[in-house]
Structures are given as C-alpha cells and as structure tokens.
DOVEXMAR-565065 format. One record per residue (C-alpha): residue number from 0; y negated, x negated, z negated; residue in one letter. Coordinates in nm, 2 decimals, padded with zeros to 4 digits. Example, Ala and Ser with C-alpha at 12.3 -4.5 7.8 and 13.67 -1.06 7.14 Angstrom:
BEGIN
   pos    north     east       up   code
     0    00.45   -01.23   -00.78      a
     1    00.11   -01.37   -00.71      s
//
This chain:
BEGIN
   pos    north     east       up   code
     0   -08.66   -10.80   -12.87      m
     1   -08.62   -10.56   -12.57      f
     2   -08.42   -10.24   -12.55      t
     3   -08.17   -10.19   -12.27      t
     4   -08.40   -09.93   -12.11      r
     5   -08.69   -10.18   -12.10      q
     6   -08.47   -10.45   -11.95      l
     7   -08.34   -10.22   -11.68      v
     8   -08.70   -10.10   -11.60      t
     9   -08.83   -10.46   -11.57      l
    10   -08.54   -10.58   -11.37      t
    11   -08.56   -10.30   -11.12      l
    12   -08.93   -10.33   -11.08      s
    13   -08.91   -10.70   -11.02      i
    14   -08.63   -10.66   -10.77      t
    15   -08.80   -10.39   -10.58      i
    16   -09.12   -10.59   -10.57      a
    17   -08.94   -10.89   -10.43      a
    18   -08.75   -10.69   -10.17      i
    19   -09.07   -10.52   -10.05      t
    20   -09.25   -10.85   -10.03      c
    21   -08.97   -11.01   -09.83      a
    22   -08.95   -10.71   -09.59      l
    23   -09.32   -10.71   -09.53      v
    24   -09.32   -11.09   -09.47      l
    25   -09.02   -11.04   -09.23      a
    26   -09.22   -10.78   -09.04      a
    27   -09.48   -11.05   -08.96      g
    28   -09.75   -10.97   -09.22      a
    29   -09.96   -11.25   -09.38      q
    30   -09.86   -11.34   -09.74      w
    31   -10.16   -11.18   -09.91      p
    32   -10.07   -10.84   -09.77      g
    33   -09.70   -10.89   -09.86      a
    34   -09.79   -10.98   -10.22      l
    35   -10.01   -10.67   -10.24      l
    36   -09.75   -10.44   -10.11      s
    37   -09.48   -10.60   -10.33      g
    38   -09.70   -10.56   -10.63      g
    39   -09.78   -10.20   -10.54      g
    40   -09.41   -10.12   -10.51      a
    41   -09.32   -10.29   -10.83      g
    42   -09.61   -10.12   -11.01      g
    43   -09.50   -09.78   -10.88      a
    44   -09.15   -09.84   -10.99      t
    45   -09.27   -09.96   -11.33      l
    46   -09.47   -09.64   -11.37      a
    47   -09.20   -09.39   -11.24      a
    48   -08.87   -09.53   -11.37      l
    49   -08.92   -09.48   -11.75      p
    50   -09.01   -09.11   -11.68      k
    51   -08.70   -09.07   -11.47      l
    52   -08.48   -09.24   -11.73      l
    53   -08.62   -09.02   -12.01      s
    54   -08.55   -08.70   -11.81      r
    55   -08.19   -08.80   -11.79      r
    56   -08.16   -08.85   -12.16      d
    57   -08.30   -08.51   -12.25      s
//
C-alpha cells in the first residue's frame, strides 16, 4: 500500500507538525496560531523531504 519512503515522509511530517504545535502552545500562543504554525511546518517538511530523500538515492 505505502512504500517505505512514503511512510518515512508522512511520519516525519506528522511528528514535526506535532512538535511545532506543542512548542508554539508552550510559548503562550492561542491554539489557532499553534495549529497554523504546526500545519505550516508539517507542510514544509512534506514538500522538502521527498526531494532530499531522492537526492540521496541518486
């Protein structure tokens, strides 16, 4: 169903989004801002990580 590369990418993007959201909440931000920053971090990871993984394989 999923390749190993896809699972690694999804797992890391979810983990980074959760960590970013938790850190922003711990800094005292309101939850909508924390969700937006977590989503942005997860989206950026989801966009960049496959490119970085494919460079390593070449």
